[in-house]
Each structure stands twice: as structure tokens, then as C-alpha cells.
N, C-alpha and C positions, 0 to 999 in steps of 0.2 A: 186464740183462746175460744172455746167450746164453753155452751151454754147449759142449763140441767137436762135440755133435751136432745144434745148431743149434736146441735148446728153449730158451726163454725161460726164466729162473730167477731164483726171487722169494725175494728175502732183507727181512729187516728193517731198514728205514730208521737203526735205532738201534744194534742189537749185531752188522747182518750175520748173524745166524743165517737158516739156511732158514724159512720158515714153512710154516704150513699152511693152512687154511681156516679157521680161527676168526679172530673179531674182535681177539685180541689176540695177541702173542707169546708163545711158550709159555717163551723163555727168559729175558725182559726186562718183559714186561709190557706194551708199546707198545701203546697203540690202534692199530690197522693200517688203513687207510682204502684199498686196493686194488682195483683192478680186475683178476682174472683172465684177462680175454680182452682182446683189441682190439675199443673199443667207439667208435663216433663218437657223438659228444653232439650233440643238436638242440638250442637254445635258442630258447624263443618269447620274445616281446616284448621284444625285444632293442631300447635307446636309444640315440643317440648321446652321447657325450660329450665337449663341445666347450668351448673359450676362446676369448674374443676380447680381442685389445687394439689400441687406435687409438692411432696414432702420428700428429701432425700433420705435414704433410709438411716444414716449415720445420724440426722437430728432426731428422728422418732427417739431417740432415748429420755430427750427432753420432756417432760411432762409439759412444761409451759406453750411449749411448739404444737402439740398432739394438742393440749387445750385450743387453741387459736384457729384449729381447722373450721370447725366450723362458723367462728365470727368472718375469715374471710369467707366461704361461701357467703354466708348470708350479703357479704358485702357486695358479692358477684350479680347476685341475683337480683337484688335490691335495684340495681343501675340496670337492670332489665325490666323491670314492672313497669317505667313507663310505655312501654310498646305494648303489651297488652291489657293494660286495664281499661275500662270505662269510666270515663269522667262524668260524672254528674252535678250539677249547680243547683240548687234548690233555693228559694227565697225563705227568709226568717223573718216573718213579720215581729215576732215579741223583740228580736235582738236590733232590729230594723240591721238588718245585711243578708249575706248570701252564705250558705253552709256549702261546701264541698265534700264530694266524696268520692271514692277510688274504690271501685266492686272488680274483681277479678274472678272469673268463672271457672272453679277448677273441679276437676274430675277425675277419674280411675281408669287405667287400664281397661279394657274387658280380658279376661284371659278363654 
């Protein structure tokens, strides 16, 4: 969010209160994982996540089989996701529990 002077504003993602520089929101206690500056991250040891589906040429005449290819690719990729995601656990004081979030860093190859 940007104010009328072009300055970035930082607010709690849970209660929208303005946040300071601490690890938790002073108003609701939400754990904050924020970056106060524009930071470019560089990731090393990146590996491709790939899936492959083979369809016999004789079966390509059937529309249902062609339409199912993306579903099969998605299923294969979904099985690999837990190997590369960063799993985060956050307190949720309003709901009296924990919030789990999986984060995957995605980028493009440089040409």
C-alpha cells in the first residue's frame, strides 16, 4: 500500500494495523514475516520440477484422452511439491489455532 506521498505503508496482514519493526503485530500478536525494503532474492541450487505423460498416437484421436493430459501432469507435479516447498506455521490468536502455509519460490530461466 502506498500513501499520498508515495511512501510504502506496512500493515498487519491480519488486523491491518500499522506495524513497527518487531517480529509480531503490537495489536493482535500476529507473527510478521515481512521485508521492509525491496530485496531481490537470489536462489541457488534450483532444480527443475517436471512431469511427463506419454500418449500413444492411436489414442490421440479421442478428445477425452487429450483433455486428460493436463490433469495427469498436474497430479505428477503435485506429488513432487512437498519436496520443494517451505512449510510455515503461524499462530492465529483469533481462531485459537495455527495457520499452515506452504510457499514455493518460482522463477524463470534467464535467456
